[in-house]
N, CA, C and O atoms as CSV, one atom per row, in Angstrom:
chain,resi,resn,atom,element,x,y,z
A,1,MET,N,N,8.543,13.842,-0.615
A,1,MET,CA,C,7.568,13.330,-1.412
A,1,MET,C,C,7.177,14.344,-2.863
A,1,MET,O,O,7.110,15.568,-2.980
A,2,ILE,N,N,6.973,13.271,-3.817
A,2,ILE,CA,C,6.619,13.228,-5.260
A,2,ILE,C,C,5.561,14.564,-5.444
A,2,ILE,O,O,4.504,14.397,-4.835
A,3,ALA,N,N,5.695,16.130,-6.337
A,3,ALA,CA,C,4.494,16.485,-6.239
A,3,ALA,C,C,3.247,15.864,-7.270
A,3,ALA,O,O,3.409,16.063,-8.474
A,4,VAL,N,N,2.370,15.335,-6.955
A,4,VAL,CA,C,1.001,15.229,-7.589
A,4,VAL,C,C,0.911,16.166,-8.810
A,4,VAL,O,O,1.368,17.300,-8.667
A,5,TRP,N,N,0.475,15.886,-9.766
A,5,TRP,CA,C,0.147,17.363,-10.820
A,5,TRP,C,C,-1.368,17.167,-10.422
A,5,TRP,O,O,-1.816,17.722,-9.418
A,6,GLY,N,N,-2.000,16.515,-11.079
A,6,GLY,CA,C,-3.270,16.603,-11.618
A,6,GLY,C,C,-3.924,15.408,-10.514
A,6,GLY,O,O,-3.184,14.822,-9.724
A,7,ARG,N,N,-5.834,15.073,-10.607
A,7,ARG,CA,C,-6.185,14.862,-9.696
A,7,ARG,C,C,-6.091,13.437,-10.140
A,7,ARG,O,O,-6.360,12.574,-9.304
A,8,GLY,N,N,-5.551,12.881,-12.023
A,8,GLY,CA,C,-5.796,11.096,-12.180
A,8,GLY,C,C,-4.535,11.378,-12.052
A,8,GLY,O,O,-4.380,11.802,-13.197
A,9,ASP,N,N,-3.206,11.514,-11.435
A,9,ASP,CA,C,-2.166,11.355,-11.185
A,9,ASP,C,C,-2.052,9.745,-10.299
A,9,ASP,O,O,-2.976,8.938,-10.202
A,10,LEU,N,N,-0.899,9.617,-9.824
A,10,LEU,CA,C,-1.044,7.928,-9.418
A,10,LEU,C,C,-0.852,8.754,-8.300
A,10,LEU,O,O,-0.725,9.967,-8.466
A,11,SER,N,N,-0.795,7.980,-6.584
A,11,SER,CA,C,-0.291,9.168,-5.426
A,11,SER,C,C,1.014,8.539,-5.494
A,11,SER,O,O,1.425,7.905,-6.466
A,12,ASP,N,N,2.010,8.864,-3.790
A,12,ASP,CA,C,3.066,7.727,-3.513
A,12,ASP,C,C,2.612,6.310,-3.991
A,12,ASP,O,O,3.004,5.535,-4.864
A,13,GLU,N,N,1.806,6.301,-3.230
A,13,GLU,CA,C,1.194,4.766,-3.097
A,13,GLU,C,C,1.131,4.214,-3.845
A,13,GLU,O,O,1.810,3.188,-3.831
A,14,GLN,N,N,0.649,4.378,-4.511
A,14,GLN,CA,C,0.142,3.529,-6.382
A,14,GLN,C,C,1.496,3.643,-6.885
A,14,GLN,O,O,1.990,2.557,-7.189
A,15,TRP,N,N,2.377,4.862,-7.089
A,15,TRP,CA,C,3.702,5.304,-7.839
A,15,TRP,C,C,4.826,4.257,-7.270
A,15,TRP,O,O,5.758,4.002,-8.033
A,16,SER,N,N,4.797,3.516,-5.738
A,16,SER,CA,C,5.765,2.566,-5.200
A,16,SER,C,C,5.458,1.698,-5.500
A,16,SER,O,O,6.387,0.939,-5.223
A,17,VAL,N,N,4.290,0.858,-6.183
A,17,VAL,CA,C,3.856,-0.515,-6.543
A,17,VAL,C,C,4.127,-1.093,-8.015
A,17,VAL,O,O,4.601,-2.128,-8.483
A,18,LEU,N,N,3.523,0.235,-8.560
A,18,LEU,CA,C,3.686,0.392,-10.300
A,18,LEU,C,C,5.422,0.204,-10.911
A,18,LEU,O,O,5.947,-0.487,-11.784
A,19,GLU,N,N,6.176,1.779,-9.381
A,19,GLU,CA,C,8.246,1.852,-9.770
A,19,GLU,C,C,8.367,0.223,-9.300
A,19,GLU,O,O,8.444,-0.168,-10.465
A,20,SER,N,N,8.442,-1.008,-8.534
A,20,SER,CA,C,9.052,-2.019,-8.373
A,20,SER,C,C,8.895,-2.937,-9.245
A,20,SER,O,O,9.468,-4.026,-9.288
A,21,LEU,N,N,7.580,-2.220,-10.440
A,21,LEU,CA,C,7.417,-3.724,-11.921
A,21,LEU,C,C,7.827,-2.863,-13.167
A,21,LEU,O,O,7.389,-3.207,-14.265
A,22,LEU,N,N,8.856,-1.473,-13.036
A,22,LEU,CA,C,8.884,-1.855,-14.324
A,22,LEU,C,C,10.268,-1.397,-14.394
A,22,LEU,O,O,10.772,-0.439,-13.809
A,23,PRO,N,N,10.780,-2.191,-15.163
A,23,PRO,CA,C,12.276,-2.770,-16.109
A,23,PRO,C,C,12.958,-1.838,-15.609
A,23,PRO,O,O,12.584,-0.714,-15.944
A,24,VAL,N,N,14.227,-1.918,-14.613
A,24,VAL,CA,C,14.859,-1.060,-14.520
A,24,VAL,C,C,15.172,0.720,-15.437
A,24,VAL,O,O,14.520,1.056,-16.426
A,25,ALA,N,N,15.830,1.242,-15.055
A,25,ALA,CA,C,16.267,2.430,-15.851
A,25,ALA,C,C,17.293,2.739,-15.511
A,25,ALA,O,O,17.822,2.798,-14.401
A,26,GLY,N,N,17.784,3.065,-17.006
A,26,GLY,CA,C,19.195,3.053,-17.279
A,26,GLY,C,C,20.074,4.570,-16.029
A,26,GLY,O,O,19.423,5.483,-15.520
A,27,VAL,N,N,21.420,4.382,-15.881
A,27,VAL,CA,C,22.117,5.697,-14.378
A,27,VAL,C,C,21.040,6.771,-14.528
A,27,VAL,O,O,20.062,6.776,-13.780
A,28,HIS,N,N,21.207,7.650,-15.459
A,28,HIS,CA,C,20.821,9.011,-15.882
A,28,HIS,C,C,19.529,9.264,-15.281
A,28,HIS,O,O,19.269,10.361,-14.786
A,29,ARG,N,N,18.585,8.162,-15.302
A,29,ARG,CA,C,17.248,8.528,-15.539
A,29,ARG,C,C,17.099,8.572,-13.647
A,29,ARG,O,O,17.892,7.949,-12.942
A,30,MET,N,N,15.669,9.623,-12.926
A,30,MET,CA,C,15.622,9.771,-11.049
A,30,MET,C,C,13.989,9.516,-11.945
A,30,MET,O,O,13.298,9.673,-12.951
A,31,SER,N,N,14.186,8.903,-10.315
A,31,SER,CA,C,12.201,7.783,-10.363
A,31,SER,C,C,11.696,9.503,-9.868
A,31,SER,O,O,11.285,9.520,-8.708
A,32,ALA,N,N,11.686,10.288,-10.269
A,32,ALA,CA,C,10.213,11.546,-10.167
A,32,ALA,C,C,10.224,11.989,-11.708
A,32,ALA,O,O,9.393,12.759,-12.192
A,33,GLY,N,N,11.024,11.540,-12.241
A,33,GLY,CA,C,10.969,11.826,-13.852
A,33,GLY,C,C,10.342,11.226,-14.567
A,33,GLY,O,O,9.486,11.600,-15.369
A,34,ARG,N,N,10.853,9.894,-14.251
A,34,ARG,CA,C,10.126,9.209,-14.659
A,34,ARG,C,C,8.257,8.712,-14.687
A,34,ARG,O,O,7.392,8.337,-15.479
A,35,ARG,N,N,8.485,9.091,-12.979
A,35,ARG,CA,C,7.042,9.222,-12.677
A,35,ARG,C,C,6.073,10.203,-13.768
A,35,ARG,O,O,5.129,9.999,-14.530
A,36,ARG,N,N,6.893,11.350,-13.357
A,36,ARG,CA,C,6.200,12.120,-14.733
A,36,ARG,C,C,5.856,11.766,-15.886
A,36,ARG,O,O,4.744,12.053,-16.330
A,37,LEU,N,N,7.226,10.718,-16.929
A,37,LEU,CA,C,6.259,10.251,-18.256
A,37,LEU,C,C,5.035,10.184,-17.730
A,37,LEU,O,O,3.982,10.763,-17.994
A,38,VAL,N,N,5.544,8.869,-16.440
A,38,VAL,CA,C,4.620,8.035,-16.395
A,38,VAL,C,C,2.820,8.265,-16.337
A,38,VAL,O,O,1.802,7.791,-16.842
A,39,ASP,N,N,3.187,9.180,-15.494
A,39,ASP,CA,C,2.216,10.041,-15.275
A,39,ASP,C,C,1.251,10.631,-16.691
A,39,ASP,O,O,0.048,10.443,-16.871
A,40,GLY,N,N,2.345,11.487,-17.703
A,40,GLY,CA,C,1.983,12.008,-19.032
A,40,GLY,C,C,1.295,11.174,-20.098
A,40,GLY,O,O,0.850,11.629,-21.151
A,41,VAL,N,N,1.250,9.767,-19.670
A,41,VAL,CA,C,1.160,8.731,-20.396
A,41,VAL,C,C,-0.174,8.344,-20.128
A,41,VAL,O,O,-0.924,8.345,-21.105
A,42,ARG,N,N,-0.627,8.029,-19.082
A,42,ARG,CA,C,-1.616,7.975,-18.285
A,42,ARG,C,C,-2.695,9.565,-18.560
A,42,ARG,O,O,-3.919,9.637,-18.454
A,43,TRP,N,N,-1.764,10.625,-18.910
A,43,TRP,CA,C,-3.297,11.516,-19.127
A,43,TRP,C,C,-3.786,10.835,-20.597
A,43,TRP,O,O,-4.764,10.158,-20.916
A,44,ARG,N,N,-2.676,11.327,-21.291
A,44,ARG,CA,C,-2.929,10.692,-23.050
A,44,ARG,C,C,-3.801,10.423,-23.285
A,44,ARG,O,O,-4.604,10.970,-24.041
A,45,VAL,N,N,-3.925,9.031,-22.400
A,45,VAL,CA,C,-4.261,7.581,-22.143
A,45,VAL,C,C,-5.762,8.026,-22.148
A,45,VAL,O,O,-6.567,7.906,-23.072
A,46,ARG,N,N,-5.974,8.616,-20.796
A,46,ARG,CA,C,-7.500,9.111,-20.262
A,46,ARG,C,C,-8.062,10.246,-21.074
A,46,ARG,O,O,-9.282,10.407,-21.083
A,47,THR,N,N,-7.478,10.836,-21.578
A,47,THR,CA,C,-7.951,12.320,-22.624
A,47,THR,C,C,-8.115,12.101,-23.927
A,47,THR,O,O,-8.905,12.806,-24.555
A,48,GLY,N,N,-7.357,11.037,-24.580
A,48,GLY,CA,C,-7.659,11.237,-25.993
A,48,GLY,C,C,-6.822,12.286,-26.658
A,48,GLY,O,O,-6.495,12.136,-27.835
A,49,ALA,N,N,-6.481,13.274,-26.015
A,49,ALA,CA,C,-6.081,14.224,-26.549
A,49,ALA,C,C,-4.572,14.294,-27.266
A,49,ALA,O,O,-3.700,13.502,-26.910
A,50,PRO,N,N,-4.341,15.231,-28.232
A,50,PRO,CA,C,-2.703,14.672,-29.174
A,50,PRO,C,C,-1.700,14.842,-28.207
A,50,PRO,O,O,-1.916,15.472,-27.171
A,51,TRP,N,N,-0.339,14.192,-28.539
A,51,TRP,CA,C,0.341,14.231,-27.671
A,51,TRP,C,C,1.113,15.971,-27.704
A,51,TRP,O,O,1.521,16.563,-26.704
A,52,ARG,N,N,1.141,16.488,-29.107
A,52,ARG,CA,C,1.396,18.057,-29.065
A,52,ARG,C,C,0.874,18.860,-27.424
A,52,ARG,O,O,1.542,19.468,-26.588
A,53,ASP,N,N,-0.164,18.615,-27.466
A,53,ASP,CA,C,-1.364,18.945,-26.080
A,53,ASP,C,C,-1.255,18.897,-24.903
A,53,ASP,O,O,-1.882,19.538,-24.060
A,54,LEU,N,N,-0.178,17.874,-24.721
A,54,LEU,CA,C,0.623,17.096,-23.231
A,54,LEU,C,C,0.448,18.602,-22.510
A,54,LEU,O,O,0.653,19.639,-23.140
A,55,PRO,N,N,0.057,18.580,-21.158
A,55,PRO,CA,C,0.503,19.981,-20.211
A,55,PRO,C,C,1.573,19.735,-20.079
A,55,PRO,O,O,2.069,18.610,-20.129
A,56,GLY,N,N,2.278,21.055,-19.829
A,56,GLY,CA,C,3.835,21.151,-19.779
A,56,GLY,C,C,4.517,19.833,-18.417
A,56,GLY,O,O,5.302,18.901,-18.591
A,57,GLU,N,N,3.642,20.404,-16.834
A,57,GLU,CA,C,4.039,19.250,-16.250
A,57,GLU,C,C,4.630,18.275,-16.316
A,57,GLU,O,O,5.305,18.061,-15.309
A,58,TYR,N,N,4.730,17.104,-17.539
A,58,TYR,CA,C,4.858,16.192,-17.256
A,58,TYR,C,C,5.771,16.003,-18.814
A,58,TYR,O,O,5.560,15.166,-19.692
A,59,GLY,N,N,6.756,17.015,-18.782
A,59,GLY,CA,C,7.890,16.781,-19.636
A,59,GLY,C,C,7.016,17.214,-21.017
A,59,GLY,O,O,5.854,17.509,-21.299
A,60,PRO,N,N,8.400,17.053,-21.739
A,60,PRO,CA,C,8.445,17.533,-23.377
A,60,PRO,C,C,7.821,16.102,-24.058
A,60,PRO,O,O,8.411,15.042,-24.263
A,61,TRP,N,N,6.398,16.473,-24.332
A,61,TRP,CA,C,5.310,15.944,-25.339
A,61,TRP,C,C,6.407,14.950,-25.759
A,61,TRP,O,O,6.236,13.867,-25.200
A,62,GLN,N,N,7.542,14.981,-26.615
A,62,GLN,CA,C,8.251,13.981,-27.698
A,62,GLN,C,C,8.889,12.832,-26.314
A,62,GLN,O,O,9.205,11.667,-26.554
A,63,SER,N,N,8.940,13.198,-25.494
A,63,SER,CA,C,9.822,12.478,-24.303
A,63,SER,C,C,8.169,11.205,-23.548
A,63,SER,O,O,7.987,10.044,-23.182
A,64,VAL,N,N,7.634,12.113,-23.668
A,64,VAL,CA,C,5.919,11.136,-23.191
A,64,VAL,C,C,6.206,10.111,-23.943
A,64,VAL,O,O,6.737,9.089,-23.508
A,65,TYR,N,N,5.849,10.318,-25.245
A,65,TYR,CA,C,5.494,9.334,-26.634
A,65,TYR,C,C,6.499,8.333,-26.536
A,65,TYR,O,O,6.362,7.118,-26.392
A,66,GLY,N,N,7.795,9.197,-26.662
A,66,GLY,CA,C,8.706,8.433,-26.954
A,66,GLY,C,C,8.718,6.807,-25.767
A,66,GLY,O,O,8.680,5.632,-26.131
A,67,LEU,N,N,8.778,7.297,-24.508
A,67,LEU,CA,C,8.428,6.324,-23.242
A,67,LEU,C,C,6.863,5.698,-24.063
A,67,LEU,O,O,7.223,4.673,-24.641
A,68,PHE,N,N,6.246,5.785,-24.168
A,68,PHE,CA,C,4.856,5.075,-24.851
A,68,PHE,C,C,4.767,4.478,-25.952
A,68,PHE,O,O,3.943,3.618,-26.265
A,69,ARG,N,N,5.547,4.882,-26.525
A,69,ARG,CA,C,6.299,3.775,-28.664
A,69,ARG,C,C,7.171,2.597,-27.282
A,69,ARG,O,O,6.955,1.387,-27.218
A,70,ARG,N,N,7.822,3.126,-26.632
A,70,ARG,CA,C,8.463,1.731,-26.577
A,70,ARG,C,C,7.483,1.150,-26.052
A,70,ARG,O,O,7.067,0.245,-26.776
A,71,TRP,N,N,6.718,1.316,-24.751
A,71,TRP,CA,C,6.259,0.335,-23.811
A,71,TRP,C,C,5.162,-0.453,-24.496
A,71,TRP,O,O,4.899,-1.472,-23.858
A,72,HIS,N,N,4.398,-0.293,-25.656
A,72,HIS,CA,C,3.729,-0.670,-26.364
A,72,HIS,C,C,3.590,-1.529,-27.338
A,72,HIS,O,O,2.672,-2.225,-27.770
A,73,LEU,N,N,5.644,-1.176,-27.823
A,73,LEU,CA,C,5.138,-2.455,-28.373
A,73,LEU,C,C,5.682,-3.626,-27.721
A,73,LEU,O,O,5.639,-4.696,-28.328
A,74,LEU,N,N,6.188,-3.563,-26.563
A,74,LEU,CA,C,6.260,-4.463,-25.841
A,74,LEU,C,C,5.396,-5.477,-25.380
A,74,LEU,O,O,5.803,-6.318,-24.579
């Protein structure tokens, strides 16, 4: 089981559905890290806080922002 940090983060069941819809990640990326980044994007969009205020448990804010920017342009 993957740890869920915040009350607004995806449950294991929600993540399993969403993960199957996401583009295939590179060989070096792990599912747990990707889930953490997605939850970070969701946290930032939900709260409206500045990217630099992203809680550390979601990873470096620059990584979360980079994911957001890549997907935002699709």
